[in-house]
Every structure is written in structure tokens, then in C-alpha cells.
C-alpha positions in Angstrom: -6.8 16.6 22.6 -5.7 17.0 26.3 -3.5 19.8 27.4 -0.9 17.0 28.5 -0.8 15.6 24.9 0.1 19.1 22.9 2.4 19.8 25.4 4.5 17.3 23.9 4.3 18.2 20.1 7.2 20.9 19.2 4.5 22.9 17.9 -0.3 23.0 17.7 -1.4 21.6 14.5 -1.9 23.3 11.5 -4.0 23.0 9.0 -6.1 19.1 9.2 -4.7 16.6 6.9 -7.0 16.3 3.6 -9.0 19.8 4.6 -11.5 20.0 2.1 -12.6 16.3 3.0 -11.9 16.6 6.6 -14.7 15.2 8.9 -17.2 14.6 5.9 -18.4 11.7 6.5 -21.2 11.5 8.7 -21.3 9.2 12.2 -24.3 9.0 13.7 -23.9 8.5 17.4 -27.3 8.2 17.9 -27.7 5.0 15.7 -27.4 1.4 15.8 -23.4 -0.2 16.8 -24.1 -1.0 13.1 -24.8 2.1 11.2 -21.9 3.9 13.4 -19.5 0.6 12.8 -20.4 1.1 8.2 -19.5 4.8 8.8 -16.1 4.1 9.1 -15.7 0.8 6.9 -14.2 2.8 3.5 -10.7 3.5 4.5 -9.4 0.1 5.2 -10.4 -0.6 1.8 -8.3 2.2 -0.1 -5.5 1.7 1.9 -5.7 -2.4 1.2 -5.2 -1.1 -2.5 -1.5 -0.4 -1.0 -1.3 -4.1 -0.5 -2.3 -5.0 -4.5 -1.2 -3.1 -6.4 1.2 -3.9 -10.1 4.4 -3.9 -7.9 2.9 -6.1 -5.5 1.8 -9.0 -9.3 5.8 -8.5 -10.3 7.1 -9.8 -6.8 4.3 -12.1 -6.3 4.3 -13.9 -10.4 8.5 -13.4 -9.5 8.1 -15.6 -6.2 5.9 -18.2 -7.5 7.7 -18.5 -10.8 11.1 -19.4 -9.4 10.1 -20.9 -5.7 6.3 -22.6 -6.3 4.2 -21.8 -2.8 7.5 -20.9 -0.2 7.3 -17.2 -0.4 3.3 -17.9 0.6 4.9 -17.8 4.1 6.0 -14.1 3.3 3.3 -13.5 1.7 1.1 -14.7 5.2 3.6 -12.6 7.9 3.6 -9.1 5.8 0.3 -8.8 5.8 0.1 -10.0 9.3 2.8 -6.8 9.4 0.6 -4.5 7.9 -2.2 -4.7 9.5 -0.3 -3.4 12.9 1.0 -1.3 11.7 -2.1 0.2 9.6 -3.6 0.3 13.4 -1.0 2.4 14.6 -2.2 5.0 11.9 -5.5 5.4 13.1 -4.3 4.9 16.9 -2.1 8.4 15.7 -4.3 10.2 13.8 -7.9 9.3 16.6 -5.1 10.0 19.8 -2.9 13.2 17.9 -5.5 14.8 15.8 -2.0 14.4 13.3 -1.7 12.5 10.5 2.3 10.8 10.6 3.4 13.8 8.5 2.1 16.2 10.3 2.8 14.5 13.4 6.3 14.6 12.0 6.9 17.9 10.9 5.0 18.8 14.9 7.9 16.3 16.6 10.8 16.5 15.2 13.9 19.3 14.4 13.3 20.5 10.7 16.5 19.0 9.2 15.2 16.0 10.1 11.5 17.0 9.3 13.2 17.3 5.4 14.7 14.7 5.7 11.8 11.7 6.0 9.3 14.6 3.7 12.8 12.8 0.7 12.2 9.9 2.8 8.6 9.8 2.0 8.4 11.1 -2.1 11.1 9.0 -3.0 8.9 6.0 -1.5 6.3 8.0 -3.6 8.4 8.1 -6.8 9.1 4.2 -5.9 5.5 3.7 -5.7 4.2 5.3 -8.7 7.3 3.1 -10.8 5.2 0.0 -10.0 1.8 2.0 -10.5 2.2 3.7 -14.0 4.0 0.1 -15.1 1.2 -1.8 -13.9 -1.6 0.2 -15.5 0.6 1.1 -18.4 1.2 -2.6 -19.4 -2.7 -3.4 -18.1 -3.7 -1.0 -21.2 -1.5 -2.0 -23.7 -2.4 -5.9 -22.7 -6.8 -5.0 -23.4 -6.1 -2.0 -25.8 -2.7 -2.2 -27.4 -1.8 1.4 -26.3 2.3 1.9 -26.5 3.8 1.4 -22.8 5.0 5.0 -23.5 1.2 6.8 -23.8 0.3 4.4 -21.1 2.2 5.7 -19.1 0.8 9.1 -20.0 -2.7 8.5 -19.8 -2.1 7.4 -16.1 -1.4 11.2 -15.5 -4.8 11.7 -15.7 -6.2 9.9 -12.2 -5.6 13.2 -11.6 -8.8 15.3 -12.6 -10.6 11.3 -11.7 -9.8 12.1 -7.8 -10.9 16.1 -8.4 -14.0 14.3 -9.8 -14.8 11.6 -7.5 -14.2 14.0 -4.5 -16.8 17.3 -5.5 -19.6 14.0 -4.7 -18.3 13.6 -2.2 -15.6 11.1 -0.3 -17.4 8.2 0.0 -17.7 8.1 -4.1 -14.1 7.8 -4.0 -14.1 4.8 -1.6 -17.1 3.3 -3.8 -15.1 3.9 -6.7 -12.1 1.3 -5.2 -14.4 -1.0 -3.3 -16.3 -1.9 -6.8 -13.2 -2.3 -8.8 -11.3 -4.7 -5.9 -14.3 -6.1 -6.1 -14.0 -7.0 -10.2 -10.2 -8.1 -9.5 -11.3 -10.3 -6.7 -13.2 -12.4 -9.0 -11.0 -11.8 -12.1 -8.9 -14.4 -9.8 -11.5 -16.1 -8.2 -11.7 -17.5 -11.9 -8.3 -18.1 -13.1 -7.2 -20.2 -9.9 -10.2 -22.9 -10.9 -8.1 -22.7 -14.7 -5.2 -23.0 -13.2 -5.8 -26.3 -10.6 -3.3 -25.9 -7.5 -1.8 -28.2 -5.7 -3.6 -27.4 -2.4 -1.4 -29.6 -0.7 1.3 -27.0 -1.7 -0.7 -24.1 -1.0 -0.9 -25.2 3.0 2.3 -26.1 3.0 4.1 -23.0 2.0 2.2 -20.6 5.0 4.4 -22.9 6.8 8.0 -20.5 7.9 11.1 -21.7 6.3 15.3 -21.0 6.9 15.7 -21.4 3.0 13.8 -17.3 3.0 17.4 -16.5 4.6 19.6 -18.2 3.4 18.9 -18.5 -0.5 20.1 -14.6 -1.3 18.0 -14.8 -4.4 14.6 -15.7 -2.4 15.8 -13.0 0.0 15.4 -10.1 -2.4 11.6 -12.1 -3.2 11.2 -11.6 -0.2 12.5 -8.4 0.8 10.6 -6.6 -2.6 7.3 -9.2 -1.0 7.4 -6.7 2.6 7.4 -3.4 0.7 4.9 -4.2 -2.0 2.7 -5.0 1.0 4.0 -3.3 3.8 4.7 0.3 1.8 5.8 3.4 3.4 2.5 5.9 1.6 0.0 3.5 2.8 0.8 4.9 6.7 0.8 8.5 6.0 -1.7 8.0 3.5 -4.0 5.1 6.6 -3.0 8.4 9.2 -5.1 11.4 6.9 -8.5 9.5 5.6 -9.1 8.4 9.0 -9.9 11.8 9.9 -12.8 12.2 7.0 -15.1 11.1 9.4 -17.0 13.2 11.5 -15.9 11.2 15.4 -16.9 12.8 18.3 -14.1 14.6 20.7 -14.9 12.7 24.1 -12.3 9.9 25.3 -15.2 7.0 24.4 -16.1 8.4 21.4 -12.5 8.5 19.8 -11.7 5.2 21.9 -14.9 3.7 19.9 -13.6 5.5 16.2 -10.4 3.6 16.9 -12.2 0.2 17.4 -14.4 0.9 14.3 -11.2 2.0 12.4 -9.2 -0.6 13.3 -12.0 -3.4 12.6 -12.5 -1.6 9.0 -8.4 -2.1 7.7 -8.6 -5.6 9.7 -10.9 -7.0 7.3 -10.1 -4.9 4.6 -5.9 -6.2 4.5 -7.3 -10.2 4.6 -8.7 -9.2 1.5 -5.9 -7.7 -0.1 -4.4 -11.2 1.2 -6.7 -13.1 -0.4 -5.8 -11.5 -3.8 -1.9 -11.1 -3.0 -1.8 -15.0 -2.3 -4.3 -15.7 -5.0 -1.8 -14.0 -7.7 1.6 -16.6 -6.6 -0.4 -19.0 -5.8 -1.2 -18.5 -10.4 1.9 -18.3 -10.7 3.0 -21.6 -8.8 0.2 -23.8 -10.4 1.2 -22.3 -13.7 4.6 -21.3 -14.4 6.2 -23.0 -11.9 4.2 -26.5 -12.1 5.8 -26.0 -16.0 9.0 -25.6 -15.4 9.0 -21.5 -16.7 11.1 -21.0 -13.5 12.1 -16.6 -14.9 9.1 -15.1 -15.7 8.9 -12.0 -14.1 7.3 -9.2 -16.5 3.9 -9.1 -16.4 3.5 -9.0 -20.6 5.3 -11.9 -20.8 3.2 -13.8 -18.3 0.2 -12.7 -19.5 0.9 -14.8 -22.9 2.2 -17.6 -21.7 -1.6 -17.8 -19.3 -3.4 -19.2 -22.3 -1.5 -21.9 -23.3 -0.6 -22.8 -19.8 -4.2 -23.0 -18.4 -5.9 -23.8 -21.9 -8.6 -20.7 -21.8 -8.2 -17.2 -23.5 -10.1 -16.4 -20.5 -7.1 -15.7 -18.4 -4.7 -13.6 -20.0 -8.2 -11.7 -20.6 -9.2 -11.5 -16.8 -5.6 -10.9 -16.2 -5.3 -7.9 -17.2 -8.6 -6.9 -16.8 -8.0 -7.7 -13.1 -3.8 -5.4 -13.1 -5.5 -2.3 -15.2 -8.0 -2.2 -12.6 -5.1 -2.0 -9.9 -3.5 0.1 -11.7 -6.8 2.7 -12.1 -7.0 2.0 -8.2 -3.1 2.1 -7.6 -2.8 5.6 -9.2 -5.6 7.1 -7.0 -5.1 6.4 -3.2 -0.9 7.1 -4.9 -1.8 10.7 -5.5 -3.8 11.5 -2.3 -1.1 10.1 -0.3 1.1 12.2 -2.4 -0.7 15.1 -1.6 -1.1 14.5 2.4 2.9 13.7 2.3 3.6 17.3 0.9 1.2 18.7 3.2 2.1 17.6 6.3 5.6 17.6 5.5 5.6 21.5 4.2 3.1 23.1 5.2 1.5 24.4 2.0 -1.2 26.2 1.5 -2.6 25.8 -2.2 -5.5 25.0 -3.7 -6.9 21.6 -4.1 -6.2 21.4 -7.6 -3.2 22.3 -7.5 -1.7 20.6 -4.4 -2.8 17.3 -6.4 -1.4 18.3 -9.3 2.7 19.6 -8.4 2.1 16.2 -6.0 0.8 14.2 -8.6 3.4 15.5 -11.1 6.4 15.3 -8.5 5.7 11.7 -8.9 5.1 10.9 -12.3 7.9 12.7 -13.8 10.6 10.4 -12.2 8.2 7.0 -12.7 7.3 8.5 -16.2 11.5 9.0 -16.8 12.3 6.2 -15.7 9.8 4.0 -17.7 10.3 5.4 -21.0 13.9 4.9 -20.8 13.7 1.1 -19.8 11.0 0.4 -22.1 8.6 -2.4 -22.5 11.4 -5.3 -21.5 12.6 -3.6 -18.3 9.5 -3.4 -16.8 9.9 -6.0 -14.4 12.8 -5.5 -12.9 11.5 -1.5 -12.5 8.9 -2.5 -10.6 10.5 -5.7 -8.8 13.7 -3.1 -8.1 10.7 -1.0 -7.0 9.5 -2.7 -4.2 13.3 -3.0 -3.0 14.1 0.7 -3.0 10.3 0.5 -0.9 11.4 -1.8 2.1 14.3 0.1 2.5 12.3 3.6 2.9 10.2 1.4 5.2 12.3 1.6 8.8 11.9 6.4 8.0 7.9 6.1 8.6 8.0 2.8 10.9 10.3 3.7 13.3 8.5 7.2 14.2 5.2 5.8 13.7 6.1 3.2 16.5 7.5 6.7 18.9 4.8 8.8 18.1 2.1 5.8 19.2 3.8 4.4 21.8 4.4 7.6 24.0 1.7 8.8 26.4 2.9 12.4 26.3 2.2 12.5 22.8 -1.1 10.6 22.5 -2.6 10.6 25.8 -5.0 8.3 27.3 -4.9 6.1 23.2 -1.5 5.7 23.7 -0.5 2.2 22.5 -0.5 -1.1 25.0 2.6 -1.8 25.5 1.9 -5.6 23.9 1.1 -3.5 20.4 4.5 -1.5 21.0 6.7 -4.1 21.5 5.3 -6.1 18.6 5.5 -3.2 16.3 9.0 -2.2 17.6 9.8 -6.1 16.7 8.1 -5.7 13.3 10.7 -2.2 12.6 13.8 -4.7 13.9 13.2 -7.3 11.4 12.6 -5.1 8.2 15.4 -3.2 9.6 18.2 -6.4 9.5 16.5 -8.2 5.9 17.3 -4.7 4.7 21.0 -5.3 6.0 21.2 -8.7 5.4 20.0 -7.7 1.9 22.6 -4.9 1.0 25.4 -7.0 2.0 24.2 -10.1 -0.5 24.2 -7.0 -2.9 27.9 -5.8 -1.9 29.1 -9.2 -1.9 27.7 -10.3 -5.3 
């Protein structure tokens, strides 16, 4: 990092992000272009998990059931937003040596940093509500485990992370990618069984003003954006990119940024396929049959078999849901660690840090889930995603500010066109939030 860049921060960087895995994945400087690029494959897929978690399922199922294929455009738009914002996360990490939480701590006065930390924790709790509920529903659908017990079982994922991380960060990435491949395979089969209207699918990717005019459609659209562009993913990506042992020279950093951007872009296009598949499945089955009020994941599972005409579809649905839940709780736990360590600069043993950050998120999530019970899970999942959409500006605005500052990033500052697009994305999300809040206040 240049002296100019260091001087722009209020304090020097402290302990690196995820110190126990920092720079542990080797990048061979003398290897072929293919081998160097391959070394960066992985973080993007961990980030992509957050773009297809159980919260996405709830919003996509409800959107497909109520409005058919119309909200496919929102899924596409939010995915484009995600690709741009995640590329900024890599730029911030590689250019400054900080994750987003550390950057906020080092750039803003303490009261501002603490307020941003509180908002980040709210976002992670909302994320965990969706993931805890989704995993518990998956366990219930497949094995008949009661929802309340399934919620408590999800807390054990912290031990899974510790076990995998002892083997190396690549093992966590391999675990996640393997489950993603299984999820994709499940949906390919379900789509084939559902026989969607492919003309309707293509038209669904075209924009429509009805999304803004219809408050119910806007509510779900904002939920899809909140479920896709997730605040915790911005903190998470800026931390795990630094697991790669790229060089310290400007050309090496530029190459690292290029490979990291490729990785996240390809992974997020894969996430779009899965998100679109969930919405298409709901539109082709529930909306086509006139079942427009389906919002509960459990109800969707129960109705698939008679509508599709196959007992295989609900089984694959439940398997994919459980895989999504497992993946999401693993990545959200690590994101919680990055947020707490980055903002508060705490010094604890690795196992204690993960346990503390997991409990902060899972205790409120479990409490709310147990109080609401199985009947309220659909509302809870969608509402959690809308909360995430409201938290997004508090993560996006600092990210855009940092990456457009030459004093903070030096030669790796975002080009003007990228800063303008990112600023427009932030403005659009804030505007949608204000519109939704106005609609809610008006009843």
C-alpha cells in the first residue's frame, strides 16, 4: 500500500481479515495464466451462496406464484447490481488491504463506525433468520424433525466450519461448491418436470412499470433485491478475497483484482440461474394452477407433487433447500466473524470468535422462529429480506465512497464510469426503500 493511501485512513490497518486463513491459498507467480486464475476460483462461489439462500426461495416462490414470470426482470437486475458491487468489494480488499468493516472502522469517527456496526449486525440477524428457518424447514421436510429442534441443530454449523478450516480454506470452498452443484442438478430436474412456458420466461426478463405501480409487486421486488444484494456479502467478500497470497506490487494487485472479478462474476451468473429456476418453477406450477397465494416453503413442497405429477419433485425441492440452508449458515457465520472483528477489533481465539459471532446472530433468529412457529415462516422469510434491503445503503454507500477515493485506494481507485454506475445502484435502492416505506405508512 502506498504512503498516500495509508495517510488517507484515520488509523493504520490492524490484524488482517480472518487472520487464521489470511493469505493461505498460494498463488504461483511463475505459473501459467490458467493456474494463476484457478487459484482465485472459490471466494465468488462462497459469496454466491448468499444470493440463493432460503430467503431467496421465499421471495421467489411468492413472486412466481403471485405474478408469474414478471419478476424475472428484478432477479436479473439485482444480479447485475450484485456483480458490480461485489467487484468493488474485491477492489477495496486488494487496494487497501482491508475488508469493508475494517475500512469503516479506520475511515469514520467511532460513533459512526459503531452505528454502522449495529446496522451490519441487524442485517446478519435478518440473514440468519432466513437461513435458520430454511435449514430447519429442510430438515423437517426430509426427516420429519420438528421446526424448533431443527433451529437449534443449525447452531452446530460453527463446528463444521472449524473442522473444515483446520484442513484449509480450500476445503470450505470445495464443500460449498459441491452443494451448489447438487442444488443446480435438483432444479434442472424440477424445471424439466414442470414444463414452463418458455415464451413467458423470455418475456419475464423484460422490464415493466407495473413493478413500481403495484405496491404488492414492489414489496416482493424489494424483497428479491434484499435477498440478492445482501449487506453481509459485501463485508464477507472483502474479507475472503484476502485468503489468496497475491503479491504486493501494483501489477500483481491488478492481476489479482482481475481474477477475483472473473471469479465473482461467473459465480453470480450461476446464482442467477438458480434464482430464476426457483421463480420459474413457482410460476409454472402454482401461478399456472391459480394458486397465487403460496408463500410458505412447506406449502410449496406439499403442492409440488400433485401439480407436477411426480413424487420426485418435492424430494428434490427439499434436498436443494437443505443444501442451500447448510451453505448459507456456513458463509453467514464467517461473515459475522468478519463484521465483529473488523468493526470492534476484538482479540479472541478463533473458536471463541466464531462462537460469539454465531450466538449474536442465532439467538434472536431462533427466538423469533420458535415464537412464530411453522405457520409464520413464509412471512418471516420475506420480511427478513425486506429488512436486508433497508440495511443495504449503510453498506453500499461506504463501499462506493471508499472505492472512488484515490487517496484511499491509490492506483486501484475505481474508474469514473464504475463509480457512477455504483452510485446509481445505491440511489436506486434507497429510492425503492423510500417508496416502499411510503406505501406501508399509507396502509
